[in-house]
C-alpha positions in Angstrom: 0.0 -0.3 -0.2 1.9 3.4 -1.4 1.6 6.1 0.9 1.1 8.2 -2.2 -1.9 6.7 -3.8 -3.3 6.5 -0.3 -2.9 10.7 0.6 -4.4 10.8 -3.4 -7.5 8.9 -3.4 -10.0 10.1 -0.9 -11.4 6.6 -0.1 -8.2 5.4 0.6 -6.9 8.1 2.5 -10.1 7.3 4.9 -8.5 3.7 4.8 -4.7 5.3 6.0 -6.5 8.0 8.9 -8.4 4.1 9.8 -4.7 2.8 9.9 -3.5 5.6 11.9 -6.8 5.1 14.4 -6.0 1.6 14.7 -1.8 2.1 15.4 -3.0 4.6 17.9 -4.9 2.5 20.0 -1.4 1.1 21.3 -2.6 1.1 24.9 -5.5 -1.5 24.6 -3.8 -4.6 24.6 -7.1 -6.4 24.2 -8.4 -4.1 21.2 -5.6 -5.0 19.4 -6.3 -9.0 20.5 -9.7 -9.0 19.5 -8.8 -7.3 15.9 -6.2 -10.0 15.5 -8.7 -13.1 16.2 -11.1 -11.7 13.7 -8.8 -11.1 10.9 -7.5 -15.1 12.0 -11.3 -15.9 11.7 -11.0 -13.7 8.4 -14.0 -12.2 9.3 -12.9 -8.8 8.6 -13.7 -6.3 5.7 -9.9 -4.6 4.5 -8.3 -7.1 6.2 -4.6 -6.8 4.7 -5.0 -3.4 5.5 -5.6 -4.6 9.3 -3.1 -6.6 9.5 -0.9 -4.2 8.3 -2.1 -1.8 10.7 -1.8 -4.7 13.7 2.0 -4.5 12.9 2.1 -0.9 13.6 0.4 -0.9 16.8 3.2 0.1 20.0 1.9 -0.5 23.9 4.3 2.0 24.9 2.9 4.9 22.7 2.0 8.3 24.7 -0.3 10.1 22.5 -1.9 9.4 18.8 0.1 12.3 17.2 3.4 10.5 18.9 2.1 7.5 16.6 0.9 9.3 13.9 4.4 10.6 13.4 5.9 7.4 14.3 4.2 5.5 11.5 4.7 8.0 8.7 8.2 7.6 9.8 8.3 4.3 9.6 6.2 3.8 6.0 8.9 6.4 4.7 11.2 4.1 5.1 13.5 5.3 8.0 14.2 2.9 10.9 11.6 2.7 13.3 12.8 5.2 16.5 12.3 4.5 20.0 9.2 5.6 21.8 9.4 7.8 25.5 13.1 7.3 26.1 14.0 9.2 29.0 17.9 10.9 27.8 20.5 11.9 30.7 23.9 13.7 30.6 27.0 12.0 30.1 27.2 13.0 34.2 23.9 10.9 34.8 21.9 14.1 34.7 18.0 13.6 33.8 17.6 16.2 30.3 14.4 15.1 29.3 11.8 12.5 28.4 11.2 12.5 24.3 8.4 11.5 22.2 10.6 9.9 20.1 14.4 8.7 19.7 17.2 7.5 17.6 19.8 7.0 20.5 23.1 5.8 18.1 22.7 9.1 16.7 21.3 11.7 19.0 18.1 12.4 17.4 15.3 13.4 19.6 12.0 14.6 17.4 9.1 15.8 19.7 5.8 16.5 18.9 4.6 19.7 20.0 1.0 20.8 19.9 -1.4 23.5 21.0 -2.2 21.7 24.3 0.9 22.1 25.2 0.9 26.4 25.1 1.0 26.7 29.1 4.4 24.6 29.0 5.8 26.4 26.0 8.5 28.5 28.1 9.5 24.6 29.7 9.4 22.8 26.3 11.8 25.4 25.3 14.6 25.4 28.0 14.3 21.6 27.6 15.4 21.5 23.7 17.6 24.1 24.0 19.2 21.8 27.3 19.1 19.2 25.0 20.7 20.6 22.1 23.3 22.1 24.6 24.3 18.0 25.0 24.4 17.0 21.5 21.6 16.1 20.7 19.2 17.3 17.2 16.0 17.7 18.2 13.1 17.7 15.4 9.8 19.4 16.5 6.3 17.9 14.7 3.5 20.1 14.7 0.3 18.9 13.0 0.9 21.3 10.0 3.8 18.9 9.4 1.9 15.4 10.1 -0.2 17.0 7.5 3.3 16.5 4.8 4.1 13.3 5.7 6.8 13.8 2.9 8.3 16.8 4.4 8.9 14.9 7.9 10.6 12.3 6.6 12.4 14.2 4.3 13.5 16.4 7.5 14.2 13.1 10.1 16.1 11.5 7.1 18.4 14.6 7.0 19.2 14.4 10.3 20.1 10.8 10.1 22.1 11.0 7.3 23.8 14.2 8.4 24.6 12.0 11.6 26.3 9.2 9.7 23.2 7.0 8.8 23.6 5.2 5.4 20.2 3.6 4.9 18.5 4.5 1.9 15.0 5.8 2.9 12.8 4.2 0.2 9.2 6.1 0.0 6.9 3.2 -1.5 6.6 4.0 -5.3 9.9 5.4 -6.2 
C-alpha cells in the first residue's frame, strides 16, 4: 500500500486515517487482540489493511500524534525510532523524556501541539538543554504531519547528517 496512493484517493485516504487510528490504539492490548482474532477468522472486511495496521501497534505510545509521527517515519522507509526515552547527560543528569529518539545518532523527535501552550517556556528550555548536550531535536507539528514527505525528509536529513547510511525508501519510487 503506497503512501502517495493513499493520500491521493479520498477512499484510500480514509483507509490511511483508519490505519493511523488503529495504530494509535497502542494502549489497548485487548482491542488489538480482538482485531487479530477477527483477522485469523477472516471475518474482517479490509483484512490486509488491518494486518498492516496491527503490525504498527506499539503499546508504549503516549499519544495519537506521537503514534502518527512514528508511523509516517516508518512508512517513509526510515528506521523505527524508540518511544518515550529518558535522556541523560554523560554525568547521569536527567535531561528530558522525549517522544521519539534515535539513541545511536542523538536525534530526538518531539511532537508540539497547541495543548502544550501552557508549558511552552519549559519545552523551549528542555529542547535547548538537549541541544546543548549534542542532541539534534526535530519538532513536529500538526501542519508538518499533514505533509509526510517533509517530515520524512527532515528526519532522513538528520540521520544522514549523523552518519546513517541506510536508504530512505518512499513507496512507489
